[in-house]
TIDRENVEX-451233 format. One record per residue (C-alpha): chain; residue number from 1; y, z, x; residue in one letter. Coordinates in steps of 0.25 Angstrom, whole numbers, plus 5000, padded with zeros to 4 digits. Example, Ala and Ser with C-alpha at 12.3 -4.5 7.8 and 13.67 -1.06 7.14 Angstrom:
c,k,py,pz,px,r
A,1,4982,5031,5049,A
A,2,4996,5029,5055,S
END
This chain:
c,k,py,pz,px,r
A,1,5090,5667,4706,M
A,2,5078,5658,4709,A
A,3,5078,5650,4721,T
A,4,5080,5635,4719,Q
A,5,5068,5627,4723,K
A,6,5071,5616,4733,L
A,7,5066,5602,4730,Y
A,8,5069,5593,4742,A
A,9,5058,5582,4742,G
A,10,5067,5571,4745,A
A,11,5074,5578,4757,K
A,12,5060,5582,4763,L
A,13,5056,5567,4762,R
A,14,5069,5563,4769,D
A,15,5067,5573,4780,I
A,16,5053,5569,4782,R
A,17,5057,5554,4782,T
A,18,5068,5557,4792,R
A,19,5058,5564,4801,L
A,20,5048,5552,4800,S
A,21,5037,5562,4796,L
A,22,5025,5560,4786,T
A,23,5023,5570,4775,Q
A,24,5011,5575,4783,K
A,25,5019,5577,4796,D
A,26,5031,5583,4789,F
A,27,5022,5593,4781,A
A,28,5016,5597,4794,S
A,29,5029,5600,4800,K
A,30,5034,5608,4788,L
A,31,5021,5616,4788,G
A,32,5017,5612,4774,I
A,33,5006,5603,4768,S
A,34,5008,5589,4765,L
A,35,5006,5590,4750,P
A,36,5016,5601,4749,Y
A,37,5026,5592,4757,L
A,38,5023,5581,4747,N
A,39,5026,5590,4735,Q
A,40,5040,5594,4741,M
A,41,5044,5580,4745,E
A,42,5041,5576,4730,N
A,43,5049,5588,4725,N
A,44,5036,5594,4718,N
A,45,5038,5607,4726,R
A,46,5051,5613,4732,P
A,47,5053,5613,4747,V
A,48,5047,5626,4752,S
A,49,5054,5636,4761,T
A,50,5043,5633,4772,T
A,51,5048,5618,4772,V
A,52,5062,5622,4773,V
A,53,5060,5631,4785,L
A,54,5051,5620,4791,S
A,55,5062,5610,4790,L
A,56,5072,5619,4797,A
A,57,5063,5623,4808,Q
A,58,5054,5611,4810,E
A,59,5065,5600,4808,F
A,60,5078,5608,4809,G
A,61,5082,5603,4795,F
A,62,5094,5609,4788,D
A,63,5087,5614,4776,V
A,64,5100,5615,4768,T
A,65,5098,5600,4766,E
A,66,5086,5601,4758,L
A,67,5094,5607,4746,G
A,68,5104,5596,4748,Q
A,69,5104,5581,4749,G
A,70,5106,5569,4739,D
A,71,5099,5575,4726,A
A,72,5111,5581,4720,E
A,73,5120,5569,4723,R
A,74,5109,5560,4718,L
A,75,5108,5568,4705,V
A,76,5123,5568,4703,S
A,77,5124,5553,4706,D
A,78,5113,5549,4697,M
A,79,5119,5558,4685,R
A,80,5132,5550,4687,E
A,81,5125,5537,4687,A
A,82,5117,5540,4675,L
A,83,5130,5544,4668,A
A,84,5133,5529,4667,D
A,85,5132,5525,4652,P
A,86,5122,5514,4656,V
A,87,5111,5525,4656,F
A,88,5115,5530,4642,G
A,89,5106,5542,4638,E
A,90,5095,5538,4648,A
A,91,5100,5547,4659,A
A,92,5089,5555,4666,P
A,93,5090,5570,4665,Q
A,94,5096,5578,4677,L
A,95,5083,5584,4681,A
A,96,5077,5569,4682,D
A,97,5089,5566,4691,L
A,98,5087,5577,4700,R
A,99,5072,5574,4702,L
A,100,5076,5560,4705,T
A,101,5086,5564,4715,A
A,102,5076,5574,4722,S
A,103,5064,5565,4721,N
A,104,5069,5551,4722,A
A,105,5082,5551,4728,P
A,106,5081,5536,4732,A
A,107,5078,5532,4718,L
A,108,5091,5540,4714,A
A,109,5099,5532,4724,R
A,110,5093,5519,4719,A
A,111,5097,5523,4705,F
A,112,5111,5526,4710,L
A,113,5112,5513,4717,A
A,114,5107,5505,4705,L
A,115,5118,5512,4696,H
A,116,5129,5509,4706,R
A,117,5125,5495,4706,A
A,118,5125,5495,4691,Y
A,119,5139,5501,4690,R
A,120,5144,5491,4700,Q
A,121,5138,5479,4692,T
A,122,5144,5485,4679,H
A,123,5158,5486,4685,E
A,124,5158,5472,4691,R
A,125,5154,5466,4677,L
A,126,5165,5474,4671,A
A,127,5175,5468,4679,S
A,128,5174,5453,4677,L
A,129,5185,5449,4687,D
A,130,5176,5456,4697,E
A,131,5163,5451,4693,A
A,132,5167,5436,4692,L
A,133,5168,5430,4705,G
A,134,5159,5439,4712,R
A,135,5148,5429,4715,E
A,136,5135,5434,4721,G
A,137,5141,5449,4721,A
A,138,5129,5458,4724,Q
A,139,5126,5471,4718,L
A,140,5129,5481,4729,Q
A,141,5135,5495,4728,P
A,142,5149,5497,4731,S
A,143,5151,5499,4746,P
A,144,5160,5511,4743,W
A,145,5150,5518,4735,E
A,146,5139,5515,4744,E
A,147,5147,5521,4756,V
A,148,5151,5533,4747,R
A,149,5136,5536,4743,D
A,150,5132,5535,4758,F
A,151,5141,5546,4762,F
A,152,5138,5553,4749,H
A,153,5123,5554,4752,Y
A,154,5125,5557,4767,C
A,155,5132,5570,4762,D
A,156,5145,5565,4768,N
A,157,5139,5569,4782,Y
A,158,5136,5558,4792,I
A,159,5130,5566,4804,D
A,160,5131,5556,4815,A
A,161,5145,5552,4812,V
A,162,5149,5567,4810,D
A,163,5143,5571,4824,R
A,164,5149,5559,4831,A
A,165,5163,5562,4825,A
A,166,5161,5577,4830,E
A,167,5157,5572,4844,H
A,168,5169,5563,4844,Y
A,169,5179,5574,4841,A
A,170,5173,5583,4851,Q
A,171,5174,5573,4862,S
A,172,5189,5572,4860,L
A,173,5190,5586,4864,R
A,174,5203,5587,4856,T
A,175,5212,5599,4854,D
A,176,5213,5596,4840,G
A,177,5220,5583,4839,D
A,178,5209,5574,4837,I
A,179,5218,5562,4833,R
A,180,5225,5563,4847,A
A,181,5212,5564,4854,A
A,182,5205,5553,4847,A
A,183,5218,5544,4849,M
A,184,5217,5547,4864,A
A,185,5202,5544,4864,R
A,186,5205,5530,4858,L
A,187,5216,5527,4867,N
A,188,5207,5530,4879,S
A,189,5197,5520,4874,S
A,190,5208,5509,4873,G
A,191,5211,5511,4858,I
A,192,5226,5513,4855,Q
A,193,5230,5521,4843,V
A,194,5243,5518,4837,R
A,195,5251,5524,4825,L
A,196,5259,5515,4816,S
A,197,5266,5517,4803,Q
A,198,5263,5503,4798,S
A,199,5248,5504,4801,A
A,200,5237,5506,4791,P
A,201,5230,5519,4792,M
A,202,5221,5514,4803,R
A,203,5220,5501,4810,A
A,204,5212,5497,4823,F
A,205,5214,5484,4830,D
A,206,5201,5481,4838,A
A,207,5207,5470,4846,E
A,208,5219,5479,4851,T
A,209,5211,5492,4851,Q
A,210,5223,5498,4843,V
A,211,5221,5509,4832,L
A,212,5233,5510,4823,T
A,213,5235,5522,4814,L
A,214,5245,5524,4803,S
A,215,5256,5535,4808,S
A,216,5259,5537,4793,L
A,217,5245,5544,4791,L
A,218,5243,5559,4792,P
A,219,5238,5563,4806,V
A,220,5225,5567,4800,E
A,221,5223,5554,4794,T
A,222,5227,5547,4807,Q
A,223,5216,5555,4814,T
A,224,5206,5552,4804,F
A,225,5209,5537,4805,Q
A,226,5209,5537,4820,L
A,227,5195,5544,4820,L
A,228,5190,5533,4810,V
A,229,5193,5523,4820,Q
A,230,5187,5531,4831,V
A,231,5174,5531,4823,A
A,232,5175,5516,4820,L
A,233,5177,5513,4835,L
A,234,5168,5523,4842,R
A,235,5158,5527,4832,Q
A,236,5155,5513,4827,N
A,237,5140,5513,4831,Q
A,238,5137,5526,4824,L
A,239,5144,5522,4811,L
A,240,5136,5509,4811,D
A,241,5123,5517,4813,A
A,242,5126,5526,4802,T
A,243,5129,5514,4793,L
A,244,5116,5507,4797,D
A,245,5109,5519,4791,L
A,246,5117,5519,4778,A
A,247,5113,5504,4775,R
A,248,5124,5501,4767,F
A,249,5123,5489,4757,Q
A,250,5135,5481,4762,S
A,251,5144,5479,4774,E
A,252,5156,5484,4765,E
A,253,5149,5497,4763,A
A,254,5145,5499,4777,R
A,255,5160,5496,4781,S
A,256,5165,5507,4772,I
A,257,5154,5517,4776,A
A,258,5158,5514,4791,K
A,259,5172,5518,4788,L
A,260,5167,5530,4780,G
A,261,5159,5534,4793,L
A,262,5171,5532,4802,A
A,263,5179,5541,4792,N
A,264,5168,5551,4793,Y
A,265,5169,5551,4808,F
A,266,5184,5553,4808,A
A,267,5183,5565,4798,G
A,268,5172,5571,4807,A
A,269,5179,5569,4820,A
A,270,5192,5576,4814,M
A,271,5184,5587,4809,M
A,272,5171,5588,4818,P
A,273,5160,5594,4811,Y
A,274,5157,5608,4818,K
A,275,5171,5611,4821,A
A,276,5175,5607,4807,F
A,277,5164,5615,4800,L
A,278,5167,5627,4808,A
A,279,5182,5626,4805,A
A,280,5179,5624,4790,A
A,281,5170,5637,4790,Q
A,282,5181,5645,4797,E
A,283,5192,5641,4788,T
A,284,5183,5642,4776,R
A,285,5186,5627,4773,H
A,286,5201,5628,4772,D
A,287,5205,5613,4772,L
A,288,5219,5615,4776,E
A,289,5215,5623,4789,L
A,290,5204,5613,4792,L
A,291,5214,5601,4790,A
A,292,5224,5608,4800,A
A,293,5213,5611,4810,R
A,294,5207,5598,4811,F
A,295,5219,5589,4808,G
A,296,5213,5583,4796,A
A,297,5218,5581,4781,S
A,298,5213,5590,4770,I
A,299,5205,5578,4764,E
A,300,5198,5576,4778,Q
A,301,5195,5591,4779,V
A,302,5189,5591,4765,A
A,303,5181,5579,4767,H
A,304,5176,5584,4780,R
A,305,5171,5597,4774,L
A,306,5162,5589,4764,S
A,307,5155,5583,4776,T
A,308,5150,5595,4783,L
A,309,5136,5593,4780,Q
A,310,5130,5592,4794,R
A,311,5115,5597,4794,P
A,312,5114,5611,4800,G
A,313,5129,5613,4800,A
A,314,5134,5611,4785,K
A,315,5147,5616,4780,G
A,316,5150,5619,4766,V
A,317,5145,5608,4757,P
A,318,5158,5602,4750,F
A,319,5161,5591,4741,F
A,320,5174,5583,4744,F
A,321,5180,5573,4735,V
A,322,5193,5565,4734,R
A,323,5199,5559,4721,V
A,324,5211,5551,4718,D
A,325,5221,5553,4706,Q
A,326,5212,5545,4697,A
A,327,5200,5555,4700,G
A,328,5193,5544,4708,T
A,329,5184,5550,4719,I
A,330,5188,5543,4732,T
A,331,5180,5552,4741,K
A,332,5168,5561,4737,R
A,333,5157,5569,4744,H
A,334,5149,5581,4740,S
A,335,5140,5590,4749,A
A,336,5139,5599,4737,T
A,337,5131,5597,4724,R
A,338,5144,5592,4717,L
A,339,5144,5577,4717,Q
A,340,5156,5568,4712,F
A,341,5156,5558,4702,A
A,342,5152,5544,4707,R
A,343,5153,5536,4694,F
A,344,5164,5543,4686,G
A,345,5176,5552,4687,G
A,346,5176,5566,4693,A
A,347,5177,5578,4684,C
A,348,5192,5580,4680,P
A,349,5190,5596,4680,L
A,350,5189,5595,4695,W
A,351,5201,5601,4703,N
A,352,5202,5589,4712,V
A,353,5209,5581,4701,H
A,354,5220,5592,4700,R
A,355,5223,5591,4715,A
A,356,5233,5580,4712,F
A,357,5241,5590,4704,E
A,358,5243,5600,4715,T
A,359,5246,5592,4728,P
A,360,5244,5599,4741,G
A,361,5236,5611,4735,R
A,362,5222,5614,4735,F
A,363,5215,5616,4721,L
A,364,5203,5625,4720,R
A,365,5193,5625,4709,Q
A,366,5180,5632,4706,L
A,367,5171,5622,4699,A
A,368,5157,5621,4693,E
A,369,5149,5608,4690,T
A,370,5140,5606,4678,P
A,371,5128,5610,4687,D
A,372,5134,5624,4689,G
A,373,5138,5622,4703,V
A,374,5151,5628,4707,R
A,375,5161,5623,4717,Y
A,376,5174,5627,4724,V
A,377,5183,5615,4724,S
A,378,5196,5612,4731,L
A,379,5205,5600,4728,A
A,380,5218,5595,4734,R
A,381,5226,5582,4734,D
A,382,5226,5574,4746,V
A,383,5237,5563,4743,S
A,384,5240,5554,4755,K
A,385,5254,5548,4757,T
A,386,5256,5534,4762,G
A,387,5265,5539,4774,G
A,388,5278,5534,4769,H
A,389,5287,5533,4757,F
A,390,5282,5524,4746,G
A,391,5268,5524,4751,A
A,392,5257,5527,4741,P
A,393,5251,5540,4740,V
A,394,5236,5541,4739,R
A,395,5233,5553,4730,R
A,396,5219,5560,4731,Y
A,397,5213,5574,4729,A
A,398,5201,5580,4736,I
A,399,5192,5591,4732,S
A,400,5182,5599,4741,I
A,401,5173,5610,4736,G
A,402,5160,5617,4738,C
A,403,5150,5625,4730,E
A,404,5155,5639,4726,V
A,405,5144,5645,4735,R
A,406,5153,5641,4747,H
A,407,5165,5647,4742,A
A,408,5166,5658,4752,A
A,409,5167,5647,4763,A
A,410,5180,5641,4756,L
A,411,5194,5647,4758,V
A,412,5198,5641,4745,Y
A,413,5188,5649,4737,A
A,414,5193,5663,4742,D
A,415,5200,5667,4729,D
A,416,5191,5660,4719,M
A,417,5182,5667,4710,D
A,418,5169,5659,4712,V
A,419,5160,5670,4706,T
A,420,5166,5668,4692,R
A,421,5160,5657,4684,A
A,422,5173,5654,4676,T
A,423,5180,5651,4689,S
A,424,5173,5638,4690,F
A,425,5178,5625,4682,E
A,426,5168,5616,4676,P
A,427,5168,5602,4683,I
A,428,5159,5591,4683,G
A,429,5156,5578,4690,I
A,430,5160,5567,4680,S
A,431,5160,5568,4665,C
A,432,5148,5558,4663,R
A,433,5138,5568,4669,I
A,434,5145,5581,4667,C
A,435,5137,5590,4658,E
A,436,5148,5599,4653,R
A,437,5150,5599,4638,T
A,438,5164,5606,4637,N
A,439,5172,5599,4648,C
A,440,5187,5597,4642,H
A,441,5189,5586,4652,Q
A,442,5177,5577,4649,R
A,443,5180,5562,4649,S
A,444,5167,5557,4644,V
A,445,5154,5563,4639,P
A,446,5142,5565,4648,P
A,447,5131,5556,4646,L
A,448,5120,5567,4646,E
A,449,5126,5574,4633,K
A,450,5126,5570,4619,R
A,451,5139,5569,4611,L
A,452,5143,5576,4598,S
A,453,5155,5571,4591,I
A,454,5161,5578,4579,T
A,455,5172,5570,4572,P
A,456,5178,5582,4565,T
A,457,5180,5590,4578,R
A,458,5187,5587,4591,R
A,459,5187,5596,4604,D
A,460,5191,5593,4618,T
A,461,5181,5581,4618,L
A,462,5178,5572,4606,P
A,463,5163,5575,4607,Y
A,464,5154,5587,4610,K
A,465,5143,5586,4621,L
A,466,5130,5591,4615,E
END
């Protein structure tokens, strides 16, 4: 098999910019000529082995990052945006999208922001009761979507916050009960922690310095909410500095992101990076064993596994997603090439949708996406009770998985035949951009295919994709 050439011009420019070097100085440190560097930065030439070695030796750069980054995410996001019927048949070819993502990522992001603004305007106009009475409403991205994209393009790993959480956990010198140790630390600083059946999940009174947690919550959720408050109280300066770099467009988005960073801190403190990575490798990513060892829930463990992307100490790149019973994605992240639907429903052939049918059980699936990439996928329901009779139950299902080349690192793949092509179920991202012509669950035709309709013949679909 021929070695795939590595084109990473945008990444090279980004590295040079971060180092505050001119092209001439950067080329000199890499041991190459200025024209050669210029050609690589413009993707006219692939990155050479000499440059890869120089990046590692001269700058201590994690060269695995050259083959990763935003390009695949941008291509996936642009394809979904271009699936909007407003573009008709004028959608660019996939090769053009890849060139744009590689050579002009800023232009790709600007296009996505423009399309997002268009969608929001369209939705507002479609709802007259919402449109009328919004005097002077400005066209801004949804704060929720803006924050989601912030974590999405950070690879769901925030280094400064992750390391601060790890340091905090180590400073507690706990014997395993981080909840008790964190409570003791807060009490020693004058903050009283109380449990109450009538309280919300978490409530902090700054005047009385009392933190109240719901005693109806599972212990792991109590721990998580306790650590969220620790982050807001003790890591406020770090959180604000991180938010300043993100430059959110509204205070609402900044507030949502701050809570998101506090949640990140809580998960990283419960499952400190180095210890958790070592345990994950030792248990071969057994979610139940990891949950028991770190006093966390299955969902918390699955989410944490998807964040193990620290440069120089990366774990298996996982995707993680949570859906509700309607199939709506409520959490999503992918450190793999698999990207989730942003503008439409997820593929119904994915095993995460079947998890509701088998509560308390793990469902395994070998799946292949239209681009030929194969995955090991694990799904399970994570329904959450209200804590007392008559309280509503929140029903969710989660899925976590990785490319099949990492199957040996997963205990869940031990008896699965990952060598046989027919073992893999064909799944997609969403129908509007899925290229499969023979899917029995297709809801709408893909925009990039022509339809052929024969009135005298009816198959599974009322049309044929040419």
